[in-house]
C-alpha positions in Angstrom: 55.2 -68.9 -133.0 53.7 -72.2 -135.1 55.3 -75.9 -134.6 56.7 -76.8 -137.2 54.8 -79.8 -139.2 56.3 -83.5 -139.5 60.1 -83.8 -141.0 61.8 -86.0 -142.6 64.9 -87.3 -141.3 66.8 -84.1 -141.4 70.2 -86.3 -142.4 68.8 -87.6 -145.1 67.3 -84.7 -146.1 70.9 -82.7 -146.4 71.9 -85.9 -148.2 69.8 -85.3 -151.0 69.6 -81.8 -151.3 73.9 -82.1 -151.6 73.4 -85.1 -154.3 70.2 -83.0 -155.9 72.1 -80.0 -156.0 75.4 -81.4 -157.2 73.6 -83.7 -159.7 76.1 -86.9 -158.4 76.0 -89.2 -155.1 80.1 -89.2 -155.4 80.1 -85.2 -155.8 77.9 -85.1 -152.4 79.7 -87.7 -151.0 82.7 -85.3 -150.8 81.1 -82.4 -149.8 79.8 -83.6 -147.1 82.7 -86.2 -146.5 80.8 -89.6 -145.9 81.3 -92.6 -148.5 79.5 -93.0 -151.4 77.3 -95.6 -150.1 76.2 -93.9 -147.1 74.7 -90.9 -149.1 72.8 -93.7 -151.0 71.7 -95.1 -148.1 69.9 -91.8 -146.9 68.2 -91.0 -150.3 66.6 -94.4 -150.4 65.6 -93.5 -146.7 64.0 -90.5 -147.6 62.2 -92.1 -150.5 60.8 -95.0 -148.2 59.5 -92.1 -145.5 58.0 -90.1 -148.1 56.9 -92.8 -150.2 57.2 -91.6 -153.4 60.3 -91.6 -155.5 63.0 -88.4 -155.9 65.2 -89.5 -158.8 64.7 -91.8 -161.5 67.3 -93.8 -162.0 68.4 -95.3 -165.9 71.3 -97.2 -165.3 74.2 -95.2 -163.7 72.5 -92.0 -164.2 69.9 -90.2 -162.2 67.8 -87.4 -162.8 65.3 -85.7 -160.3 61.5 -86.5 -160.4 59.4 -83.5 -160.7 58.4 -84.2 -156.9 62.6 -84.2 -156.8 62.6 -81.0 -158.3 60.3 -79.5 -155.7 61.7 -80.7 -152.6 65.0 -79.6 -153.8 63.7 -76.1 -154.3 61.9 -76.2 -150.9 65.3 -78.0 -149.2 68.0 -75.9 -150.1 66.3 -72.3 -149.1 65.6 -73.8 -145.5 69.0 -75.4 -145.4 70.6 -71.8 -146.9 68.6 -69.7 -144.6 69.6 -71.7 -141.5 73.3 -71.8 -142.6 73.0 -68.0 -143.1 71.2 -67.4 -139.6 74.1 -69.9 -138.1 76.8 -67.7 -139.7 75.4 -64.5 -138.8 75.1 -65.5 -135.0 78.6 -66.9 -134.8 79.9 -63.1 -136.2 78.0 -61.5 -133.8 79.0 -64.0 -131.0 83.0 -62.8 -131.7 82.7 -59.5 -133.0 85.9 -59.0 -132.1 87.2 -61.8 -134.6 87.3 -60.9 -138.5 87.9 -63.8 -141.4 89.0 -62.6 -144.8 89.5 -64.6 -148.4 91.8 -63.1 -150.3 93.7 -64.4 -154.2 97.1 -65.7 -153.0 98.6 -63.2 -155.0 96.9 -60.3 -153.6 97.5 -61.9 -149.7 101.1 -62.1 -150.1 102.1 -58.8 -152.0 99.4 -56.4 -150.9 97.7 -57.1 -148.4 100.3 -59.1 -145.9 102.6 -57.0 -146.3 100.1 -53.7 -144.8 97.5 -55.5 -142.7 100.1 -55.4 -139.3 99.4 -51.5 -139.0 95.0 -52.1 -138.9 95.9 -55.1 -136.2 98.6 -52.1 -134.2 95.3 -50.2 -134.3 92.8 -53.1 -133.3 95.0 -54.8 -131.0 92.1 -56.9 -129.3 91.3 -58.3 -132.8 91.5 -62.0 -134.5 92.1 -61.6 -137.9 92.2 -64.3 -139.8 93.4 -64.1 -144.0 92.4 -67.3 -146.0 94.2 -67.3 -149.2 92.6 -69.0 -152.0 91.7 -68.6 -155.6 88.2 -70.7 -154.9 84.5 -68.2 -154.7 83.6 -67.7 -151.2 80.2 -69.5 -150.1 79.9 -67.1 -147.0 76.8 -69.6 -145.6 79.3 -72.3 -145.6 83.0 -70.6 -145.2 82.4 -68.7 -142.5 84.4 -65.4 -143.8 83.2 -61.8 -143.1 84.3 -60.5 -146.7 86.3 -61.4 -149.7 88.6 -59.8 -152.3 88.3 -61.0 -155.5 89.8 -60.5 -158.9 87.4 -60.6 -161.6 84.7 -59.3 -163.7 82.7 -58.6 -161.3 78.6 -58.9 -161.4 78.4 -61.9 -158.7 75.0 -62.9 -157.7 73.5 -63.8 -154.5 76.2 -61.2 -152.5 77.0 -57.7 -152.3 80.0 -56.4 -153.9 81.8 -53.0 -154.7 84.8 -52.0 -156.7 87.9 -52.0 -154.6 90.5 -50.6 -157.7 91.4 -51.4 -160.9 95.0 -52.6 -162.7 97.1 -52.7 -164.9 100.3 -54.6 -166.0 103.5 -53.3 -167.5 107.3 -55.4 -167.6 109.4 -55.4 -164.7 113.0 -56.8 -164.3 115.2 -56.9 -161.5 118.4 -55.0 -161.6 120.5 -57.0 -162.0 119.2 -58.9 -165.1 118.5 -55.0 -166.9 122.1 -54.5 -166.0 123.2 -56.6 -168.1 120.9 -56.2 -171.2 119.9 -52.4 -171.0 116.6 -51.9 -172.4 116.4 -48.6 -174.0 113.3 -49.4 -176.1 110.2 -52.2 -176.3 112.5 -53.6 -178.8 115.5 -54.9 -176.5 113.4 -57.2 -175.2 114.3 -59.5 -177.6 116.8 -62.5 -176.2 115.3 -62.1 -173.1 113.3 -64.2 -171.0 109.5 -63.8 -170.5 107.9 -64.9 -167.7 104.4 -66.4 -168.2 101.2 -67.0 -166.5 98.3 -68.0 -167.7 95.8 -65.5 -168.3 97.9 -62.9 -168.4 99.2 -63.0 -172.0 102.2 -60.7 -173.5 100.9 -60.3 -176.8 98.6 -57.2 -176.3 101.5 -55.3 -174.2 103.8 -56.1 -177.6 100.9 -54.6 -179.7 100.7 -51.3 -177.4 104.6 -51.3 -177.8 104.7 -51.3 -181.4 106.3 -54.5 -181.4 104.3 -57.3 -184.1 105.2 -60.4 -181.6 103.1 -63.6 -181.3 102.7 -65.0 -178.0 105.6 -66.4 -176.2 105.4 -70.2 -176.6 108.2 -71.0 -174.3 109.8 -70.5 -171.0 108.9 -70.5 -167.0 105.3 -70.4 -167.1 104.1 -70.0 -163.4 100.4 -70.5 -162.3 99.9 -67.4 -160.1 101.0 -64.0 -160.1 102.8 -63.8 -157.6 105.1 -66.6 -158.4 105.9 -64.6 -161.9 106.7 -61.3 -159.8 108.7 -63.8 -157.8 111.1 -64.8 -160.6 111.2 -61.6 -162.1 113.1 -60.4 -158.5 115.4 -63.7 -158.6 116.3 -62.4 -162.3 115.0 -65.5 -164.3 113.1 -63.0 -166.8 110.9 -59.8 -167.5 107.8 -60.1 -165.6 104.4 -59.0 -167.2 103.2 -57.4 -163.9 100.0 -55.9 -162.2 100.6 -53.0 -160.6 99.4 -53.6 -157.6 101.4 -56.7 -156.9 104.8 -54.7 -158.2 104.2 -51.5 -156.7 106.0 -51.8 -153.6 109.0 -53.9 -155.0 109.3 -50.9 -157.5 109.5 -48.5 -155.2 112.3 -50.3 -153.1 114.6 -50.6 -156.0 114.2 -54.2 -156.1 112.2 -54.4 -159.5 112.6 -51.4 -162.3 110.0 -50.3 -164.7 112.1 -50.2 -168.3 108.8 -48.7 -170.4 106.4 -46.2 -169.7 103.6 -48.3 -171.1 101.0 -50.4 -169.5 97.9 -52.2 -170.8 94.8 -52.5 -169.1 93.8 -56.1 -167.0 91.5 -57.8 -169.6 90.6 -61.5 -169.3 88.4 -64.4 -170.6 85.5 -64.5 -168.3 86.0 -68.0 -166.3 83.4 -71.1 -167.0 82.6 -70.0 -170.7 82.7 -72.4 -173.3 84.9 -71.6 -176.7 81.6 -70.7 -178.5 80.6 -68.4 -175.8 83.3 -67.1 -175.8 86.2 -67.2 -178.7 90.0 -67.1 -177.8 90.4 -65.0 -181.0 88.1 -62.0 -179.8 90.1 -58.8 -179.8 91.9 -57.9 -176.6 90.0 -54.6 -176.2 86.6 -56.4 -176.5 87.4 -58.4 -173.5 86.0 -57.9 -170.1 87.9 -55.7 -167.8 89.4 -57.5 -164.5 89.5 -55.5 -161.4 89.7 -56.1 -157.6 86.6 -56.2 -155.8 85.0 -56.5 -151.8 82.7 -58.7 -151.9 80.0 -59.4 -148.8 77.6 -61.3 -147.5 74.2 -60.4 -148.9 72.1 -60.2 -145.9 74.7 -59.9 -143.0 75.0 -56.7 -140.9 78.6 -55.0 -140.4 80.3 -55.3 -137.0 81.9 -52.4 -135.9 85.2 -54.5 -136.7 84.4 -55.4 -140.2 83.5 -51.1 -141.0 86.8 -50.4 -139.5 88.8 -52.7 -142.0 86.8 -51.6 -144.6 87.5 -47.6 -144.3 91.0 -49.0 -143.5 91.4 -50.9 -147.2 90.0 -48.0 -149.2 92.3 -45.9 -147.5 94.9 -48.1 -148.0 93.9 -48.3 -151.8 94.0 -44.8 -151.8 96.8 -44.1 -150.9 98.9 -46.9 -152.8 97.2 -45.2 -156.0 98.3 -42.2 -154.9 101.9 -42.6 -153.8 103.8 -42.9 -157.2 105.9 -45.2 -158.3 110.2 -45.4 -158.7 111.1 -43.1 -161.9 111.6 -44.7 -165.1 115.4 -44.6 -165.6 117.3 -41.2 -166.8 117.5 -41.4 -170.5 114.7 -43.3 -171.5 111.8 -42.1 -173.6 108.3 -42.4 -172.9 106.2 -44.8 -174.5 103.2 -44.3 -172.7 100.3 -46.1 -174.3 97.1 -47.5 -172.1 94.6 -49.5 -174.0 
């Protein structure tokens, strides 16, 4: 093994890499949990040590010099490789710890009610579930796997399709009793619960209703919150099957119509000119649940067991029928 050559001050190199990657000293300071002045000082220290500038300063704006660009690529690759190695060593040092990142809605309505069975089968395991909508940085966050809801195509990781999903209206028995729902048009006059990204208009179209997207009523930021509002009788929710299934089987919610639509959304992070908001529903990307794993880290026996359990749970859930439609209802089957 060869001895490394002379290295610049590592704290200064880390501060430079963050500022250069984020194109912002302030954002680098937030990421490193230090002050703006501390990052600026470290960058000046690094430039003095190297003897050449890394940034071109024009007023308050900064841009990397060609030397800065080259150093950023080398520093980012080296720091990521170190972080990946440390994360892998930490996982192997405690093979009984399993850390999972999952969206809040899926965590509360699907995973948490089931995870007890896995823990009972592995009593020595330490299972940590982090509910977040943010994408996982495996080297930074120390996660073993992530369950994501999206269009897929994730880079720098391994991904596996977990399951598809569909959306359909659900309502509490109490609300349905006071306002019978025999045909889709009977939804008129009932409060329709809304969630950003899960629009009613495509379901209206599938049901043969020429209705616009609701512009008023309760708007909630999370799909699990929409479902909870429906359970409390606050309105009709357009719910994902995955999140509503257990409440339907328990009779806490009713599915008045046998009409479902695929889960299609605009991809996150695209500008309006890249993804027109009026693009037809059928041309929007199909969103699904994905298992996402670190690209290079080998699986532990506990992670392998969890993945096998997860796949089996999904297969059982999808094979188990939901509660039947109320008697006397017609079937309006339509899947877009």
